[in-house]
TIFILO-830299 format. One record per residue (C-alpha): residue number from 1; y, x, z; residue in one letter. Coordinates in steps of 0.05 Angstrom, whole numbers. Layout:
! residues N
    n      yy      xx      zz  res
  NUM       Y       X       Z    A
...
//
This chain:
! residues 263
    n      yy      xx      zz  res
    1    -461     501    -665    X
    2    -399     457    -681    X
    3    -438     396    -664    X
    4    -460     427    -597    X
    5    -393     438    -584    X
    6    -371     384    -600    X
    7    -414     342    -550    X
    8    -404     390    -498    X
    9    -331     385    -506    X
   10    -342     309    -505    X
   11    -382     314    -446    X
   12    -328     358    -409    X
   13    -278     316    -430    X
   14    -320     250    -388    X
   15    -331     302    -332    X
   16    -259     312    -319    X
   17    -238     236    -333    X
   18    -292     224    -269    X
   19    -265     276    -227    X
   20    -189     250    -240    X
   21    -212     186    -221    X
   22    -247     206    -163    X
   23    -191     246    -137    X
   24    -139     191    -145    X
   25    -189     136    -121    X
   26    -170     166     -47    X
   27    -101     157     -44    X
   28     -94     196      26    X
   29    -104     270      -5    X
   30     -51     251     -56    X
   31      -2     226      -2    X
   32     -11     286      44    X
   33      -2     333     -15    X
   34      71     308     -30    X
   35      83     298      44    X
   36     110     221      29    X
   37      92     153      21    X
   38     110      94     -22    X
   39     105      30      11    X
   40     125     -40     -29    X
   41     160     -80      18    X
   42     187    -151       6    X
   43     269    -157      -2    X
   44     281    -224      -4    X
   45     238    -255      54    X
   46     266    -245     112    X
   47     247    -230     180    X
   48     191    -192     140    X
   49     241    -157      97    X
   50     313    -169      69    X
   51     376    -131      57    X
   52     418    -120     119    X
   53     494    -117     131    X
   54     490     -43     111    X
   55     451     -65      49    X
   56     399     -29      70    X
   57     314     -53      83    X
   58     307     -82     145    X
   59     246    -123     179    X
   60     185    -130     207    X
   61     151     -96     135    X
   62     201     -45     135    X
   63     188     -21     207    X
   64     107     -27     192    X
   65     119      21     134    X
   66     160      76     180    X
   67     109      68     228    X
   68      51      87     190    X
   69      94     142     154    X
   70     113     166     221    X
   71      48     162     238    X
   72      15     199     178    X
   73      77     255     180    X
   74     103     245     117    X
   75     169     216      89    X
   76     168     145      67    X
   77     198     117       6    X
   78     221      48      14    X
   79     203      16     -59    X
   80     228     -63     -59    X
   81     182    -115     -93    X
   82     176    -193     -93    X
   83     118    -229     -91    X
   84     105    -233    -160    X
   85     100    -155    -165    X
   86      81    -132    -107    X
   87       4    -122    -127    X
   88      19    -103    -202    X
   89      59     -45    -158    X
   90       5     -22    -124    X
   91     -47     -22    -186    X
   92       3      21    -226    X
   93      14      69    -171    X
   94      86      49    -165    X
   95      67      44     -93    X
   96      10      73     -45    X
   97       9      10       0    X
   98      36     -60      -6    X
   99      67     -79      67    X
  100      93    -143      40    X
  101      70    -200      84    X
  102      12    -210      46    X
  103     -40    -255      66    X
  104    -116    -238      47    X
  105    -158    -287      -9    X
  106    -222    -281     -47    X
  107    -181    -283    -106    X
  108    -136    -215     -84    X
  109    -201    -180     -59    X
  110    -235    -176    -125    X
  111    -172    -124    -145    X
  112    -146    -107     -78    X
  113    -169     -77     -17    X
  114    -142     -97      59    X
  115    -124     -64     119    X
  116    -140    -100     181    X
  117     -74    -147     204    X
  118     -24    -115     225    X
  119      25    -180     234    X
  120      14    -253     257    X
  121      34    -306     202    X
  122      15    -380     225    X
  123      33    -446     231    X
  124      44    -484     303    X
  125      63    -532     343    X
  126     134    -515     377    X
  127     172    -542     429    X
  128     237    -515     467    X
  129     231    -466     515    X
  130     212    -494     574    X
  131     202    -564     548    X
  132     134    -601     541    X
  133      89    -564     590    X
  134      37    -617     590    X
  135      26    -598     505    X
  136     -29    -548     493    X
  137     -76    -576     440    X
  138     -70    -626     394    X
  139     -99    -685     436    X
  140     -33    -677     480    X
  141       8    -698     420    X
  142     -16    -763     446    X
  143      55    -816     457    X
  144      89    -759     432    X
  145     143    -752     373    X
  146     145    -686     326    X
  147     177    -670     263    X
  148     151    -632     202    X
  149     182    -610     136    X
  150     150    -662      85    X
  151     102    -627      36    X
  152      90    -565      85    X
  153      13    -543     106    X
  154      29    -567     181    X
  155      62    -639     156    X
  156      -9    -647     115    X
  157     -56    -614     178    X
  158     -23    -668     229    X
  159     -29    -720     180    X
  160    -100    -710     179    X
  161    -110    -691     253    X
  162     -56    -720     297    X
  163     -77    -781     347    X
  164     -60    -842     315    X
  165       3    -851     369    X
  166      28    -793     354    X
  167      98    -799     316    X
  168     104    -747     262    X
  169     181    -748     235    X
  170     185    -724     164    X
  171     243    -686     138    X
  172     252    -665      69    X
  173     251    -592      82    X
  174     260    -529     125    X
  175     328    -537     136    X
  176     326    -607     145    X
  177     270    -594     200    X
  178     315    -543     232    X
  179     375    -578     236    X
  180     340    -630     279    X
  181     298    -589     324    X
  182     369    -551     344    X
  183     409    -618     350    X
  184     366    -648     397    X
  185     340    -695     355    X
  186     262    -681     365    X
  187     240    -628     424    X
  188     176    -619     385    X
  189     167    -587     320    X
  190     104    -567     277    X
  191     124    -500     233    X
  192     114    -426     203    X
  193     127    -380     257    X
  194     169    -348     212    X
  195     218    -408     219    X
  196     214    -409     290    X
  197     251    -347     288    X
  198     306    -370     238    X
  199     318    -418     287    X
  200     310    -378     362    X
  201     356    -328     316    X
  202     402    -378     304    X
  203     413    -421     377    X
  204     379    -380     429    X
  205     393    -438     471    X
  206     337    -480     435    X
  207     289    -424     418    X
  208     219    -445     403    X
  209     163    -433     449    X
  210      84    -441     417    X
  211      47    -493     446    X
  212     -21    -481     396    X
  213     -35    -464     332    X
  214     -52    -505     271    X
  215     -65    -453     224    X
  216     -70    -373     221    X
  217     -63    -325     154    X
  218     -42    -262     185    X
  219      -8    -213     141    X
  220     -44    -150     114    X
  221     -36     -79      83    X
  222     -58     -83      11    X
  223     -89     -16     -16    X
  224    -116       2     -81    X
  225    -200      -3     -86    X
  226    -235      46     -76    X
  227    -189      84     -25    X
  228    -232      95      38    X
  229    -203     149      73    X
  230    -134     114      68    X
  231    -153      42      89    X
  232    -195      85     156    X
  233    -130     125     158    X
  234     -84      57     159    X
  235    -135      15     209    X
  236    -134      74     254    X
  237     -50      75     258    X
  238     -55      -7     264    X
  239    -111       0     325    X
  240     -71      46     351    X
  241      -7      19     350    X
  242     -37     -53     371    X
  243     -60     -18     433    X
  244      13      20     458    X
  245      50     -45     441    X
  246      84     -18     385    X
  247      59     -84     341    X
  248      78    -124     404    X
  249     144     -97     402    X
  250     154    -113     331    X
  251     143    -187     335    X
  252     183    -196     397    X
  253     242    -163     354    X
  254     233    -204     278    X
  255     192    -252     301    X
  256     221    -276     372    X
  257     157    -283     388    X
  258      93    -253     434    X
  259      33    -243     393    X
  260     -14    -303     393    X
  261     -75    -297     442    X
  262    -127    -246     411    X
  263     -83    -217     353    X
//
């Protein structure tokens, strides 16, 4: 009897553990029961997330977290993270979601799931707004001069693909590239959309206007594996926010650019 009871107790323990995993595997139920969603957001990557003058978190990702919380009818608990610890925070359940300018790749997809894209993140060629109307694709750089920060994705891409008679002025870093664009040394620049947003914020008179895309790497909401109900809910909220224009407003507000075509 003792052995039989021990075996039964062991099997019951396994069943309870399994049911606990199953219950926790769908975070939506826990979120709705607690009426709180914990969202990991960046604290040092403007315009997606940084501290405002009042030291409160602000940025595209914070607004997106609040949008999701409002749509779910729950309180949002902001959890500041860095690039290094954002995924561990999710895996250890310190956060229910990661909204932290998170790109998708094969390695990350092994350990977490991703929503549909909620924010554009890309490299492109820009001009001063209203200038260079004839530049709409790579071939149109023929005979043109443009700037790029040395060693960046966009500089490397243009080195390999730009027309041979295009002149690429290489600057040592993003700050030097921004300074050259703002001062009028160059009217065309290859850079990321977040850098373009910084230029537009600091110097509206020379606000960049996107001419064409170089490389696209949008941002996704990160979730733990095996949370199909939560994933479906987040995707539905993102879909509705795109349809209503709310995500377009976030892009204009924080990135100072309309959403790219087809986003």
